[in-house]
DRENBAZA-201578 format. One record per atom (N, C-alpha, C): residue in one letter; x, y, z. Coordinates in steps of 0.05 Angstrom, whole numbers, plus 5000, padded with zeros to 4 digits. Layout:
BEGIN
AXYZ...
! end
This chain:
BEGIN
X861429008262X862228788244X858828658233X859128518213X856828348206X857828058192X855927918188X856727658175X855727628143X857327558127X856227488104X856927208093X854427018087X855126788074X855226778042X857426668033X857626688000X857926477988X856826407973X856126137952X858926217927X859325907918X862325907901X860925707877X862225767856X862425557832X865225467828X865325227823X863525007824X862424917845X864324907875X863124877901X863625087917X862325047941X862725207957X864125067983X866125287992X867825168015X867525378037X869325198060X868225308087X871225448096X870125708108X872425868124X871926018140X873226138158X872926368178X874326568169X873926798164X876027018158X874927238170X877327368189X875627608201X878927838191X878028018172X880528198168X879128418163X881328668149X880728918143X879029138161X880429128188X879129338205X880729608206X878829768199X879430048191X880130258214X882630258225X882430498249X883130778240X881530958254X881531218256X882731308280X885831428287X886231518306X888431688304X889431878327X891131988335X894931918331X895931978318X898631858328X900332108334X901931978365X903732278369X906632168360X908032408368X910932428353X913532348376X912032218394X914432128411X915231808403X917631738409X919331518401X918531228413X917231018409X915830798421X918430568404X917830378415X919130088415X916829868415X916929738395X915029408389X917029258393X916529008413X918628848411X916528498411X917028428390X916428158382X918327908389X917227788413X918627478428X917227258413X918927078414X917626848409X919226628438X917126528443X917826348463X916226048463X915126038436X913825748433X913525798398X912325568387X912025508357X910025748350X910525918327X908826108324X906826008303X906225828292X904225728275X903025948252X904926058244X904426358223X904126588228X904026658254X903526888258X904926968289X906027248303X906227298324X905027588334X904927578355X904027878367X906127988387X906628268379X909528358396X907128518427X908828588438X908728688464X905828968463X906029078445X903929238445X901829228427X901628968421X898828868409X899928848377X902828958367X902728928335X902428608323X901328558305X901028338292X903428198266X904328058270X906427918251X905227748233X906227708210X905527428198X908427338187X908727038186X910926958184X910326648162X912426718142X911926548119X914226418114X913826168103X916925988090X916025788077X918025728056X917525548036X917525208055X918025258081X918724938100X916624998112X915724748131X914324758155X915124848168X913824928193X914624968211X915924728236X918824768240X919324498262X918824588291X918924388303X919124498342X920924708349X919524888368X921725118377X924324988394X926325198384X928525128398X929225358412X931225368434X932525568446X933025818427X933525748407X934426008386X931926128370X929626028384X927226168370X925125988353X923726128336X922225968309X923825828291X922725628282X925125388274X923825268242X924525338225X923725328196X926225158182X926024928174X927924778162X929124588177X929924298171X931224168183X933924018169X935123858180X936923678166X935823488148X933123518144X931623308130X929523438111X929323688111X927023788104X928824108094X928424198064X930124408055X928324648060X930124878064X928125148062X929925328052X928525558039X930325738022X930126028036X927526028054X927226318059X925626338086X924726458102X923726608122X923426808127X920526948122X919827168121X917727228147X919127528162X916327648173X916127898169X912827958170X911428178157X910228308181X909528578174X907628688192X907628928178X905029088170X904329368164X902329518183X903029418209X901629558232X902829788247X905329788236X906229988249X907030298234X905230498238X904730768227X906430968236X908131078214X909531248230X912731218217X915331408229X917131348214X919231128237X920630968218X921730758236X924430798229X925930788251X928430858252X930830668256X930030428278X931030268280X929529918283X931929758271X930229438268X932029268280X931129108307X933828988320X932428738313X934128478299X933528228299X935428058308X934227878326X935427628334X935727408319X937527318307X936627078284X939226918278X939826698270X941626538267X940626318238X943126148237X941525908222X943525648230X942825418222X944525218221X947425218224X949324998235X951924948231X952724968194X954725198194X954525228169X953625298147X951825518161X949625698145X951125918130X949725968108X950426148088X948426308086X946426348104X943926538102X944826728104X943126938088X943327268093X940927368101X941827668117X939127728132X939028048123X936028038111X935528348096X933328428113X932828708117X930528798118X929229028102X927029088090X925529278073X923229448091X923229678090X920929868100X919629988070X916829918072X916130068050X917029988023X917629718023X918629667992X921629737984X923029858008X925829958003X927229858027X930529768012X932329658027X932729908055X932829698081X932929908106X936129768113X937529858121X940029828134X941529598101X943029518119X945229318099X944729038105X945228898081X945128588086X947128538114X945928248127X947928158142X947827848136X950127708143X951127528143X950627348171X949027068170X947626988186X950526798200X950126748230X952126508235X950526268250X951626078266X950325918275X949825958306X950626168312X949426278338X947626518343X945526498359X943726718359X945127008364X944827188350X945227498358X943927648344X944627888351X942428208350X943428298323X941828298306X942828428281X941728728276X942928958275X941129228278X941529388251X939529398238X938229588211X937329798225X938630068215X937430258212X937430448191X935230658193X934930848168X932631028182X931531118157X928131278167X926531248146X924231038151X922831018125X919530938142X918130988131X915630838130X914730678121X912230508126X910730288110X910829978119X910829788100X910729558116X913629418115X913929318140X917029218144X916928938140X918428818121X919028528119X921628478122X923028228141X924328178152X925627968132X927427838124X927127628108X930627518110X929927218121X931727018119X932326858092X934026948080X935026718055X937326598056X936926408040X938926218030X938326058002X941025937987X939625707973X939025567983X936325397972X935125177988X936824968002X936524958025X938124748033X937424668064X938124408065X937324268088X939024398115X938124608121X939224798138X937624988152X936924928178X934625048188X935325408196X933525568194X933125758201X931925878227X932326038243X932326128263X931026448266X928926528281X928926818290X927626798322X928926898335X928726978369X926727128369X927527438363X925927668364X926527938352X924528098351X924528308339X924028568345X925628738343X925028998357X924929268337X922329368343X922329548322X922229838342X924130008326X923630288339X923130438316X920630628332X919130868316X918031058323X917531308303X916031538314X913631478299X911131488324X908631558302X908231808295X906531838273X905332048254X904232218280X905232438269X903532668283X901332798274X900232648261X897032718245X895532468244X893232498250X891632318240X891432158211X891331918210X892131788184X890931478184X889131398167X887631168160X888730978165X889430738181X890630458175X889430308162X889829958156X888529768149X889929538168X888929438188X890229248203X888728968193X890428778208X889328458198X888428368226X886328368233X884928188262X885727868256X885527778228X886227478232X887627438201X890127368198X891627318178X890827018159X889926828175X889426628165X886626498156X886626448135X883726248126X884025968118X882825818133X883225538129X880625408113X880425418095X878525298063X878325048074X875924958085X875424658090X874024498071X874824298065X872824268040X872123908045X870523808070X869923598075X867523508061X868323268042X867023208026X866923357997X867623517995X868123737979X866123847976X864023917988X862224087992X861524178024X861024548021X860224648045X859824888044X860325058059X859525348056X861825478071X862225828059X864125958067X862126158081X863526298110X862426538128X864926698123X863826968112X866127168115X864727358141X866627458154X866527668171X868427898164X866828158159X868728438152X867528618168X868228938167X867529088182X866229328158X865729498163X864729688144X867129778136X866629958102X868530058095X867530358077X866330458095X864530668077X867130898078X866331058057X867831328055X870631228045X871831008041X874731008031X874530817999X877030757992X876230637967X878730357966X877230167987X878929917986X879729677962X881529547962X881829397944X883129147958X883828887933X885228747947X887228647923X889328517938X891728457916X892528227929X893428017907X894927767913X897627777911X899327647924X902427607924X903327307921X905827297921X907227037931X907727047957X908426837976X908426817999X910727008012X912127117995X914027358009X911627618020X910027688005X908427888006X909728097992X910828087982X912328227960X911328217924X911628057918X912427907893X908927917886X907828017867X904228057861X904427727844X901927607847X902327357836X899027337831X898727137809X895627107800X895026767803X892226797819X892526487828X890026377813X890126137793X887826047778X885225967790X885325947821X883425787834X881925957854X882426177857X881626397885X881526687871X879226867869X879427137866X877827247889X878127497893X876827627910X877127937904X874028057904X875128387895X873128507929X872828867923X871128967935X868929037931X866528867931X864228957919X862629147935X863229387918X861829657936X863329757952X863129827981X864529967997X865029758018X862229588022X862629428047X862029118043X862829028012X862328818020X864528638000X866528388011X868428298000X867228087987X867927997963X866027707943X869527587942X868727377940X871527147934X869326867916X871326797899X870126587883X872726377883X872026127900X873926017902X873925687886X875025567870X874425327854X874925057878X873524927872X874224567886X877024527877X878424427903X881224337901X881424057895X881423967872X882323677863X884323517864X886323717873X889023607875X889323397900X891323267909X891423147936X893023257956X893523567957X895323697978X893923967975X894224068002X893724308016X894824537995X893524737984X894424927967X894225217975X895725477974X895225677992X895825887971X894626187982X894026397965X895126587981X895826857979X896727008002X896127257991X894627458006X892227668001X893027918019X892428168008X892928368025X890328538019X889328678040X887428858035X888529128038X887429288015X889629558011X886929808009X888130048026X886430248025X887630498034X887630758019X888430998033X891730968030X893030828014X895130838011X897730628033X895430518044X897030278067X895630058063X896829798077X894529538068X895129418093X893729178092X893829008111X895828858113X896128648136X898328458132X897428298117X899828048113X899427858092X897627668106X895027618088X893227388097X894327208077X894126928095X894026758087X891926528077X891426478057X889226288053X890025958045X889125768061X889925558054X887525318054X886925218026X885125058020X886324748022X884424648034X884824338032X883424238012X885523988007X884023747984X882223678002X879923597980X877323437981X878323158006X877123078011X877322818024X877922558007X879722418010X879622227992X880621818006X879421767989X879821468009X883121328006X883121158023X885621048027X884720698019X887720638006X887820267998X888720188017X888219878015X885419718008X883419908013X880919867993X877619868003X876019747997X874519668009X871719438004X869619648018X867319597996X864919718009X862419647992X860719518006X858519427997X856119498010X855419708010X853519948026X851820048012X850120258018X848220417993X848720677994X847520827979X848421107979X848421317993X846521198016X846321408043X848821338062X850421168059X852321078075X855221108056X855521258041X858521258023X860821338045X862521188048X865421318066X866821558052X869121568068X870121818058X870921758028X871221968006X873121917985X870821907964X868121837971X866121837952X864422107959X863122157931X861422377924X859822217900X857222387903X855222287884X852422417879X851522367862X848822537848X846922357843X844822397850X842522267840X841722027845X843521887863X843521617870X841121527890X840021227885X838321157907X839520957925X837820767930X838320487948X836620277944X837620057938X836219807944X836819647969X834519457975X834919318000X837219138002X837719047979X839918787977X841818807960X844218697962X847318737943X845718727912X847518777897X848619057903X845719267905X847219487926X845319687936X845419937925X847020037909X847020297899X845820367870X843720527873X841720577849X842620767829X842620717802X842720867787X840220847768X838321107769X836221147751X835221347734X836421467734X836721727713X839621787698X838721907675X842021967657X843622177681X845822167679X846422357699X847622207719X846622107731X846521997763X849521917759X850921947780X854021887784X855221817808X856921677809X858721537830X861621617829X862821827847X865721827840X867021767870X870121617864X871321567881X873921727879X874821867901X877421977897X879521837915X882521787903X883921627923X886921697923X887421647949X890721727955X893421627934X892321387917X894321277902X892821077883X894721007863X893320827839X891720577860X889820547849X888620277861X889819927847X890820037824X892719757808X890119637806X888119537818X885619307815X883919477824X881319407806X878619507811X876719197804X875019157830X872818967819X870319047830X868119017818X865319107835X862918867821X861118897832X858418767823X856818977808X855618847777X853019097766X851318907763X849919017758X846018877758X845119107736X843919007710X842119197698X839519037706X837619227711X835219117715X832219287691X832019117680X830519217651X832219407639X834419387642X836319477625X836919527595X836119707574X836319697546X835919897537X837519897518X837920127495X840320357513X840820347530X841820527549X845520537543X846920717567X849320617568X850320687591X852020587605X853420617634X856120537630X857420697641X860720807629X861920767663X864320637663X866320647681X868620817671X869320997689X871321197676X874421247697X875721287694X878121457706X878821627702X880921787717X882421977713X885022037734X886022167722X888722287741X888422617759X885822717745X885622917763X883323047766X881722867764X878722927767X876823057744X878223197724X876923387709X876723217679X879123087671X878722957645X878622657656X875422527638X875822227651X876522077623X877621817623X877821617600X876221377608X874521257587X873021017594X874320777597X874320707615X875120407627X873620187617X870320187623X868719957610X865820167605X865020047582X862220147572X860719957569X857819977585X855919797586X853419857568X852719727550X850519787529X847919567541X848719327551X847319117557X848819027585X846118967602X846518867625X844618687635X844818487656X843118277662X844018207690X844418007693X843517877721X846417977735X847118047758X849518097781X851417947764X854218117755X856217937752X858518147761X860218037761X863018127777X865118257756X865918477755X867018627737X870618577756X872518597741X875118637747X876818787727X878518917741X880919057717X882819127734X884818937723X887318917733X889819147721X892519137738X893619347730X893119557721X892019727733X890920057722X893320217725X893420447709X895620627708X895820737730X898420777738X899820897760X898721157765X898121327749X896221597755X894121597762X892221417761X889621447767X888321497797X887321677803X886621747821X883421817823X882321757809X879321777810X877621557796X875821507800X874021257783X871621427783X870021377766X867021427764X865421277748X862921227768X861021097750X858921247741X858221267718X856421377706X854721317685X851321407698X850021297673X849221437661X850821457634X851121667614X848521737598X846821537591X844521457575X843121307582X839721397592X838321257598X836121257575X835220997571X833020897558X830920737564X832020567582X830120437593X831520217620X830920257637X832020067662X832820187680X834720057705X836520207721X838520117721X840720107738X842919987741X843620047770X844619747788X845319627808X848319627816X849619717833X852619747839X852919717863X854819497867X855519407899X858719237896X859319187921X862119027926X863619127912X864219407916X866619517899X868519477918X871519377913X873619257922X875519367899X877719527917X880519587905X882819597926X885019497907X887219377919X889719427909X892119447922X894419517907X895519277894X895219007904X895818837886X894118627886X892518527873X889918337862X890718227838X890017957836X889817787807X887817697804X885917727779X884017517772X884617247760X883617077770X884316787754X882116707745X882216627716X879116607706X879516247712X877116137690X876315787690X878615637683X881115877660X882515717653X885315607673X884715777691X886515767715X889715887712X890016007687X892516147680X891816377671X893316587681X893616877668X896317007672X896717227662X899417357660X898717647676X901217707688X901317887706X903418097708X902618327711X905418527711X905018657737X907518617755X907518667784X906918967782X905819117793X905519437802X906619517829X907619327845X909819307869X910919107871X913319127897X913918917901X912118657909X912518447901X910418197909X910217957917X909917847935X910817547942X908617407928X908017117928X906216927912X905216817937X901616807946X900716727964X900716427960X899416237984X897915957981X896315977956X896115867939X893315767918X894815847893X896316027889X897616127865X900715977855X901315997832X904415887828X904716077808X907316237809X908016417789X910616347773X911116447750X912716327737X914416577719X916916517714X918016697690X918216527664X919016607648X919216467622X922716467608X924416267615X926316257607X927416197576X927016147563X926916047533X924015937521X925315947488X923015777474X924515607459X924415347456X925415167447X923214997429X923115037401X921214997381X918415007391X916714887403X913914887405X913814977436X915814967451X915314947473X916215227491X914815317505X916315537521X916615397560X919415467568X920915387588X919815577610X918615477630X917715607652X919715517678X920015787695X921415677717X919815867746X919715667762X917715817782X918816007802X917716237811X919116407834X916216477852X918016527871X915916657895X915516907907X916917067890X916317347892X917617447867X916817737862X917717917843X917818167844X919618397831X920118647836X917718797825X917319107830X915919227811X916819167782X914319167762X914619177733X915718867723X915618677740X916018447731X914618327718X914518197693X912518047678X912217787686X909717607695X909317357705X907417167685X907616937690X905716737684X904416647710X901916657713X900616567740X898716397741X899316207755X897615937754X895715897783X892615867780X891215897801X891215597814X890415507838X889015247843X886015217837X885815477845X882115577829X881715827822X879315787805X878416097796X878016237820X878616527814X878116747841X880016927836X879517137854X880917337857X882717357876X885217397876X887117287893X888817537906X889717597936X891117797936X894017737949X895617877932X898517827926X899617937952X902017767964X903017927983X905418157974X906518248002X908818547995X911018478005X911418128010X915218098017X916218067989X918218227980X920918147966X923118007974X923817827973X926017707982X929017637962X928117647946X930317647927X930117387912X927217247908X927816897902X927617017862X926517247854X926217297829X929017347815X930317477837X932517597822X934817397819X934717217843X936016937837X935116797815X933016807809X932116587782X933416747757X933216977747X933817107732X937317107731X938017117747X941517177745X942016917726X940416667722X941916437708X940416437685X937116487686X935316447660X934416777660X934716907646X932917167640X930117117637X928717257645X926117287646X925117367609X924117217587X923317337561X921017407567X919217397579X916017527589X916617857584X915617927572X915218277570X912918417578X912118657587X909918747601X908718897579X906618927572X904919057552X904019267563X905219617555X903819847561X901219827546X900119717535X897819777517X897319847491X900919877484X901719957456X902519767441X901819517448X903219337433X901319177421X902319177386X900019027371X902018737365X900418557354X900918367338X902818447313X904218287303X905318317277X904918057253X903317957272X902217587256X905117397253X906717467266X909617247260X911017207292X911417467305X913317377326X912917457351X910017537353X908717687384X907117427394X907417277414X905217127428X904217247457X901917137456X900317197485X898616987492X898517007519X896916837534X894016777514X893216477517X890116467506X890016157507X887016107505X886215817507X884415737483X884815547472X883115487449X882715177452X880115127452X880114807449X882014617472X880914797486X881714627521X884514637525X886314757505X889014827506X890215127521X891915197542X892415357550X895615427540X896115577536X899715697531X899015977509X901516007503X901916267487X901116177454X899316407444X898516407420X900016597400X900416567375X900816817358X899117017353X899817247363X898117527362X897117547342X894717607330X894717697298X895917937294X896318047273X896818297262X894918527266X895218687284X894018937294X892518857323X892718627326X891618667349X893218687373X891318807394X892918937410X893118727440X895718767449X896218567481X895518857497X893218747516X891818917541X894219047556X894319257565X896419377586X896619177612X898819207624X899019047647X898918717641X898918577614X899118327605X902118287595X902917957595X904917957594X905517837558X907917867546X907217767516X910417637513X910517417495X914117447492X913917487457X916517577454X916917647420X919017327415X918117237389X920117007385X921117007355X923817107351X924717237328X924817067311X923316857302X923816647289X922116637266X921516857249X919416847228X919616607205X922216457207X922016277181X920715977197X920016007232X919115777235X917015857258X914915937242X913016137256X910615827275X909915867291X908715647312X905815837310X903315727316X901815797326X901115857348X902615617367X901815567388X903715477409X904715617428X907015517446X906915377468X906615167480X905715007507X907415037528X907115067549X908515107574X910214787580X912714897595X913614667603X916514737626X914614667646X915614817678X918114637691X918614447674X920814387685X920814117710X918914047717X918513837738X916413657731X916613417745X914713237732X912413287735X910813507743X908313527752X908113717723X909313767709X908913887680X909313697655X909713447665X910213297631X907713177634X907913037611X905112907600X905412617617X903412517624X902712267634X902112047621X902611737619X902011547615X901711327633X899211157619X898810917642X901410747651X901710687669X903610497679X903710177670X906210137657X906209897650X905809947609X905410157596X905210177574X907210147552X907310007535X910309967519X909210207495X912210297485X911810467458X914510457449X914410597418X916710547400X919410597419X921110727404X923510777418X923410977437X924510867467X923511077496X926911087504X927511327513X929911367528X929711417556X931411377576X931511537596X932111797596X932511917619X932912267625X936512257613X937412077618X940612067614X940511917594X938911967568X940511867544X940211627533X939211427555X940411137547X937710957543X937110857512X935610677508X934710587525X930910507530X930310277545X928110147531X928209877547X925709637527X923409767538X923309857566X920209857564X920210037591X917410127601X917010327626X917110137654X919210307667X918710227699X916810497703X917310537735X916410837746X917911037738X917611287728X919211437729X919111697703X920611847697X920311967676X922011857651X921311917628X922211727606X921711957578X923511967565X923212107539X922411947511X919811987492X918911887477X918212087448X919312027433X918612227410X918912497419X921312567435X921912837433X920612967460X918712797472X916812887494X917612747519X917012847546X917712777569X914812587576X915212357592X911712227602X913312147631X910912147643X911412067673X909811857678X911211597682X910011347692X909811367720X907211237726X906911197761X906610937762
! end
């Protein structure tokens, strides 16, 4: 045996595989039995009492061992097949006895093939463990298949007994020492060590299959071939997905094959949310990969100083919001980008910087639900460096600017924390949008939010139905923009501030309402208003006048005309005033 380390493009992945051991021996003509018995979880393989190895595959994960044997599928996890396969028995197979069963009410079938042909007749399983006997005369790979229409009903196998007569002439056989290859990809970069035996004077090859070990299949992320007579060459691409993926392979030689080799490739490590990081390039946590970066002594500490330098963050869910500090040091005539991607292959620009100065905090809210990668890249350097730090991602955060108002579309069920007040809009009357306070909101709800002070706020995750109560009597007319909404110059209004007045302004024709922001549609083009002010319907939302002020015709809230002001709320010229 010898070892060979093989590198891959685009990434190198780590695994340990031992397979393709070629035995040359004499098979005698006496009848023999080989019995495979399960007394614990099999974890994908089993060894009979004579050393014969089996491979176990299924489209469901293995469950805890039970008295009825190995166990795949549960009342909450569907399963459609359970296969047991071996090619290690050389000779004429005359009988196979399978002890198997299914869950209560099972409709599962049991079939056996030898050398690719049916062996015996199909059996119907019951919920009680029983021996099912298959008889015939055949040679080759044994495949025992328990199948059913995918259902949440378990499949069990307790034992398999094979009776066979060995060949009476010497024959080359291919055995698999190890069937499983675990391709680890910690940090997405590592190496692969392959151990194999000599393949002199034979003509081996490799073939890929479905999990059943019978149906041929091509995999677009892995390939393998015999390089000459002694080397096995692999090419494995990086796993940019979020889950483990598997391929199934056999080594073939002189008309016989190895057992089914299962190749399991882990996904690259990814970060969990929420995430806050303010370190340097030498201390990147799980989920980050980088190229060409350096470090500064103080925050922001991550240093980009060459075209092509990048930092990529892989996430286990959409971050919804992203913020970071960025600083340009003598940055001029250069381009720095922040990009997002769903698959790590195709990126879309989130922000492009062609001028950077002192440290600034950048905030992006309501990011797309399919975002799983964020990339910062120095796409073109003319002069200067870029410093990045204080990277923060969270499910539900909102930025309130100096105007103290913003609009927000809930990415999840949320509750409103101290320091913020959230509103729905119930109607538009003339130049006024009437608002009603809510203390929580469900996913997708569009809100107007007011902060006690400017800053980034983290929203709660408790939803107790206050929003539902509010809209039951006064529907929310705020709508959520998906980024494709544009103004028509007459009916669409969005939040804005002009000359110190915050409210909803008419959106100019062709101007976009950013994704994740709220807008309203006022379908009264005959009475177009450029500005709609807020009315929260509470004393703190009305205008204030000095105590004792006398004015023209004044009315109480009940509609009675009054001669002067006392303390309270009054109506004058169609507007509410609070006298203190």
